[in-house]
C-alpha positions in Angstrom: -12.7 -51.0 2.4 -10.4 -53.2 5.2 -11.7 -56.4 7.1 -9.9 -56.5 10.5 -11.5 -59.1 12.3 -13.5 -61.7 12.1 -15.9 -64.1 14.2 -17.9 -67.6 12.8 -19.8 -69.8 14.4 -21.0 -72.8 12.5 -21.7 -76.6 12.5 -17.9 -76.9 13.0 -17.7 -75.4 16.6 -18.3 -71.9 18.5 -15.0 -70.5 17.5 -13.1 -69.0 14.2 -10.6 -71.8 15.1 -13.0 -74.3 14.7 -14.5 -73.2 11.6 -10.8 -72.8 9.9 -9.7 -76.3 11.5 -12.9 -77.7 9.8 -12.7 -75.9 6.8 -9.2 -77.1 5.4 -10.2 -80.4 6.8 -13.1 -80.5 4.4 -15.5 -82.1 6.9 -19.2 -82.9 6.5 -21.3 -81.7 9.5 -24.5 -83.5 9.1 -26.0 -85.0 12.1 -29.0 -86.5 13.5 -31.1 -83.4 15.3 -31.9 -83.7 18.7 -35.7 -84.4 19.0 -36.1 -84.5 15.9 -37.3 -88.4 14.2 -34.7 -89.3 11.8 -34.4 -86.0 10.4 -30.3 -85.3 9.5 -29.2 -81.0 10.1 -26.3 -79.5 10.4 -26.1 -77.8 13.7 -23.9 -75.4 15.5 -23.1 -78.2 18.5 -23.9 -78.0 21.8 -24.8 -74.4 21.1 -27.6 -73.6 24.7 -28.2 -69.4 24.5 -28.2 -69.6 28.4 -25.3 -71.6 28.9 -22.8 -69.2 26.1 -24.5 -66.0 27.1 -25.5 -66.3 30.7 -29.3 -66.2 32.5 -29.7 -62.9 32.2 -32.5 -61.9 29.4 -31.8 -65.1 27.6 -34.7 -66.6 28.8 -37.0 -65.3 25.9 -34.3 -65.3 23.2 -34.6 -67.1 19.6 -31.9 -69.3 18.5 -31.3 -66.9 15.9 -30.7 -63.9 18.3 -28.6 -65.6 20.4 -26.3 -67.0 17.4 -26.1 -63.1 16.0 -25.1 -62.2 19.7 -22.4 -64.6 20.1 -21.0 -64.3 16.9 -20.3 -60.5 17.8 -19.5 -60.5 21.1 -16.4 -62.9 19.1 -16.0 -60.5 16.7 -15.3 -58.0 19.3 -13.5 -59.4 21.6 -10.3 -59.5 20.6 -8.0 -56.9 22.7 -9.1 -53.3 20.6 -12.6 -53.6 21.6 -12.1 -49.9 23.0 -10.6 -48.8 20.4 -12.9 -49.7 17.8 -15.9 -52.2 19.3 -18.7 -49.8 20.8 -20.2 -46.5 21.0 -21.4 -44.2 18.6 -19.1 -44.4 15.6 -19.4 -48.9 15.5 -22.7 -49.9 13.3 -24.0 -52.9 12.7 -25.5 -54.6 9.2 -27.2 -58.1 10.3 -28.2 -59.8 7.2 -31.2 -62.6 8.1 -33.7 -64.2 5.6 -37.0 -63.7 7.8 -35.6 -63.2 11.1 -36.8 -66.3 13.1 -39.6 -68.3 11.4 -40.2 -70.1 14.4 -40.7 -67.4 16.7 -43.0 -65.9 14.4 -44.8 -69.2 13.8 -44.6 -69.3 17.6 -46.7 -66.2 18.2 -49.0 -66.9 15.5 -50.2 -70.3 16.8 -50.6 -69.2 20.2 -52.8 -66.3 19.0 -55.2 -69.0 17.0 -54.9 -71.3 19.9 -56.1 -69.5 23.2 -58.8 -68.6 24.3 -58.7 -65.2 23.1 -56.4 -63.4 19.9 -54.4 -61.6 22.4 -53.8 -64.0 24.7 -49.7 -64.4 23.8 -47.2 -64.3 25.9 -45.6 -60.8 25.6 -42.1 -62.0 26.1 -42.1 -63.3 22.7 -43.2 -60.6 20.8 -39.5 -58.6 20.4 -38.2 -62.4 18.9 -41.1 -62.3 16.1 -39.8 -59.1 15.1 -37.4 -59.2 11.7 -34.9 -57.1 13.9 -34.7 -58.1 17.0 -31.8 -60.0 16.5 -29.7 -56.6 15.5 -31.2 -55.1 18.3 -29.8 -57.5 20.8 -27.0 -57.2 19.4 -26.9 -53.7 20.1 -27.8 -53.3 23.4 -25.7 -55.9 24.7 -22.5 -54.9 23.0 -23.2 -50.8 23.2 -23.2 -50.5 19.8 -24.8 -46.9 19.6 -24.8 -46.4 15.9 -26.5 -47.2 12.8 -28.3 -50.6 13.0 -29.2 -52.2 10.0 -31.1 -55.7 9.4 -30.8 -56.5 5.5 -33.4 -59.6 4.8 -31.3 -60.7 1.4 -31.7 -64.4 1.6 -28.6 -66.5 1.1 -26.7 -63.5 -0.1 -27.1 -61.0 2.7 -24.0 -60.9 3.5 -22.8 -59.4 0.2 -25.7 -57.0 0.2 -24.7 -56.3 3.9 -21.2 -54.9 2.2 -22.4 -53.0 -0.3 -24.2 -51.3 2.8 -21.2 -51.1 4.8 -19.2 -49.3 2.5 -22.5 -46.4 1.9 -21.9 -46.3 5.5 -18.3 -45.6 6.1 -17.7 -43.5 2.7 -21.4 -41.2 4.0 -19.0 -40.7 7.3 -22.1 -42.8 9.4 -19.8 -44.9 11.0 -15.7 -45.6 11.4 -16.4 -49.2 12.1 -19.0 -51.5 10.6 -20.1 -55.3 12.0 -21.0 -56.9 8.9 -22.5 -60.3 9.1 -25.6 -62.4 9.3 -27.0 -65.0 11.1 -29.5 -68.3 10.7 -30.8 -70.8 12.9 -32.4 -74.3 12.1 -35.8 -74.9 13.7 -38.2 -77.1 12.6 -40.6 -74.4 11.0 -37.5 -73.7 8.7 -37.8 -77.1 7.8 -41.2 -77.4 7.3 -41.1 -74.3 5.0 -38.1 -75.3 3.4 -39.4 -78.5 1.9 -43.0 -76.8 1.1 -41.7 -73.5 -1.0 -38.7 -75.2 -2.8 -39.3 -77.1 -6.0 -36.0 -78.4 -5.8 -34.3 -81.7 -4.7 -34.5 -80.8 -0.6 -31.5 -79.9 0.9 -30.1 -80.5 4.0 -30.8 -77.3 6.5 -28.1 -76.0 8.2 -27.6 -72.8 10.9 -24.5 -70.8 11.9 -23.6 -66.7 12.2 -20.8 -64.9 11.3 -19.5 -61.0 11.5 -16.9 -59.2 9.6 -15.3 -55.8 11.2 -15.2 -53.7 8.6 -13.2 -50.2 8.8 -12.8 -47.1 5.5 -9.1 -48.6 3.5 -7.9 -45.3 4.4 -8.2 -45.3 8.2 -4.7 -46.7 9.8 -5.7 -49.8 12.5 -3.8 -51.3 15.0 -3.0 -54.6 12.9 -2.6 -55.2 9.5 -5.7 -55.9 7.6 -6.8 -59.2 7.0 -8.6 -58.5 3.6 -9.9 -55.6 1.5 -12.7 -55.7 -0.1 -12.4 -54.7 -4.1 -15.6 -55.2 -5.4 -19.6 -56.5 -4.5 -22.0 -56.8 -7.7 -25.3 -57.9 -8.0 -28.0 -58.3 -10.3 -31.6 -60.0 -10.8 -31.9 -63.5 -13.0 -35.3 -62.7 -14.6 -37.8 -65.2 -14.4 -37.3 -68.0 -17.6 -34.2 -66.5 -18.5 -30.6 -68.1 -18.2 -29.5 -67.6 -14.9 -26.1 -69.1 -15.3 -25.7 -65.9 -17.7 -26.7 -63.6 -14.7 -23.9 -65.4 -12.5 -21.4 -64.9 -15.3 -22.3 -61.3 -16.1 -22.5 -60.4 -12.5 -19.3 -61.9 -11.5 -17.5 -60.1 -14.5 -18.6 -57.0 -13.6 -17.1 -57.5 -9.9 -14.0 -58.6 -12.0 -14.0 -55.2 -14.0 -15.0 -53.3 -10.5 -11.7 -54.4 -8.7 -9.7 -54.3 -12.1 -8.1 -57.5 -12.1 -8.8 -60.6 -14.9 -10.4 -63.9 -14.1 -6.5 -65.6 -14.4 -5.8 -62.9 -11.6 -8.3 -65.0 -9.2 -6.6 -67.5 -6.8 -10.0 -68.9 -5.4 -13.6 -68.9 -6.7 -16.2 -70.3 -4.7 -20.1 -70.1 -4.9 -22.5 -71.7 -2.4 -22.5 -75.3 -3.3 -26.0 -75.3 -3.7 -27.0 -74.3 -6.7 -25.8 -76.0 -10.6 -26.7 -73.0 -12.6 -23.9 -71.3 -10.1 -21.3 -73.9 -10.6 -22.0 -73.6 -14.3 -21.3 -70.3 -14.6 -18.2 -70.7 -12.3 -16.6 -73.9 -14.0 -17.2 -71.8 -17.6 -14.7 -68.5 -16.3 -12.4 -70.5 -13.7 -10.0 -73.2 -14.4 -10.4 -76.0 -12.1 -7.6 -75.5 -9.6 -8.8 -71.9 -8.9 -12.8 -73.7 -8.4 -10.8 -76.5 -5.9 -8.6 -74.3 -4.1 -11.6 -73.8 -1.7 -13.8 -75.6 -0.7 -17.8 -74.8 -1.2 -19.6 -75.1 1.8 -23.1 -76.3 1.1 -22.7 -80.2 0.8 -20.2 -79.4 3.8 -21.9 -77.2 6.7 -25.8 -77.4 5.0 -28.1 -74.8 3.7 -27.4 -72.1 6.2 -29.5 -69.3 4.6 -28.9 -65.8 5.3 -26.1 -67.4 7.0 -24.3 -68.9 3.5 -22.5 -66.0 2.3 -21.5 -64.8 5.4 -19.6 -68.2 6.1 -18.3 -67.7 2.6 -16.8 -65.0 3.0 -15.1 -66.4 6.1 -13.6 -69.5 4.1 -11.6 -67.0 2.6 -10.4 -65.6 5.5 -9.4 -68.4 7.5 -7.6 -69.5 4.2 -5.6 -65.7 4.1 -2.5 -67.3 5.2 -2.2 -69.8 1.9 -2.3 -66.5 -0.3 -1.2 -63.5 0.6 -2.6 -61.0 -1.8 -4.2 -63.6 -3.8 -7.8 -62.7 -5.0 -10.8 -64.4 -4.0 -14.0 -64.5 -5.6 -17.7 -65.3 -3.7 -20.7 -65.8 -5.3 -24.6 -66.2 -4.0 -27.6 -67.0 -5.3 -31.2 -67.5 -3.9 -34.2 -69.3 -5.8 -35.9 -65.6 -6.2 -33.1 -64.4 -8.9 -31.3 -62.2 -7.0 -27.3 -63.2 -7.1 -24.3 -61.8 -6.1 -20.5 -61.3 -6.2 -17.7 -60.3 -4.5 -13.6 -59.3 -5.0 -11.6 -59.6 -2.0 -7.7 -59.6 -1.9 -6.1 -61.2 0.9 -3.2 -59.3 3.2 -2.2 -61.9 5.6 -3.2 -64.8 7.7 -6.3 -64.5 10.7 
């Protein structure tokens, strides 16, 4: 499976070029969140859906939908949209955590505080559905193939690669747009602060989308990278998650038919000490440090985390053509995922 294009909206900016520069500089992005007293976060700067996407159809659009729609539009807007961008042969696989937590809580609140339970604003109802973002992407960009939302948390984009591979192998699509999006919101901040046992993590937001085609399908331009393997496992309660992470990475390397010594870069989310320990045990420090871990730089971007990790590898493609990169992702529910990519050429 080949990656032929990518886009990223991140705390570094609205474009892949902004993301590439920010990653190269390893620049932290934490800043005070507007309209929230003394609250730090890592937000996509100056992102106003009505400015970025126009006023038509955006009055009731929530932030995560706007981020996803923009990222999908960016990955299509590279001069090959007609050939490989839209129509019945193009599928969308979009990762999320739960959709928009803010939209869900706002809808619930309005039902509880109104004169009657059904006194709610009709326009906000679609925003409360988990697949709202994927549906809006398909409508706005005329994507007529399979449309899938995967609730996978931080590992959502890696789970999306597995789903995309199945779509391509089954002939359900010739092109798959695969990515994930997460918004920063007051509701998400409140829930995260009360649902995790570990120390509070700075929250971020963003979206990234890859364009995938079958390995054997000719394309107008050389691929940016090839997805050699994706493997997932579950760390049962009470087990050592580092052991599961090591086993997951080892299985992915076996699927890719390479060894740890063949890997140019190995990065985790930077949000899990067990993940860091497992990767440190498998790879030398030079391999671990070639690319930055994003967590300390852009915060916990939720479902967008592994999508932005993939974008980090693609942004560095010119540094090691032919080099192999390992990406891992974990979440608090025991899900562990690892992917192996081979870089082909610069973006």
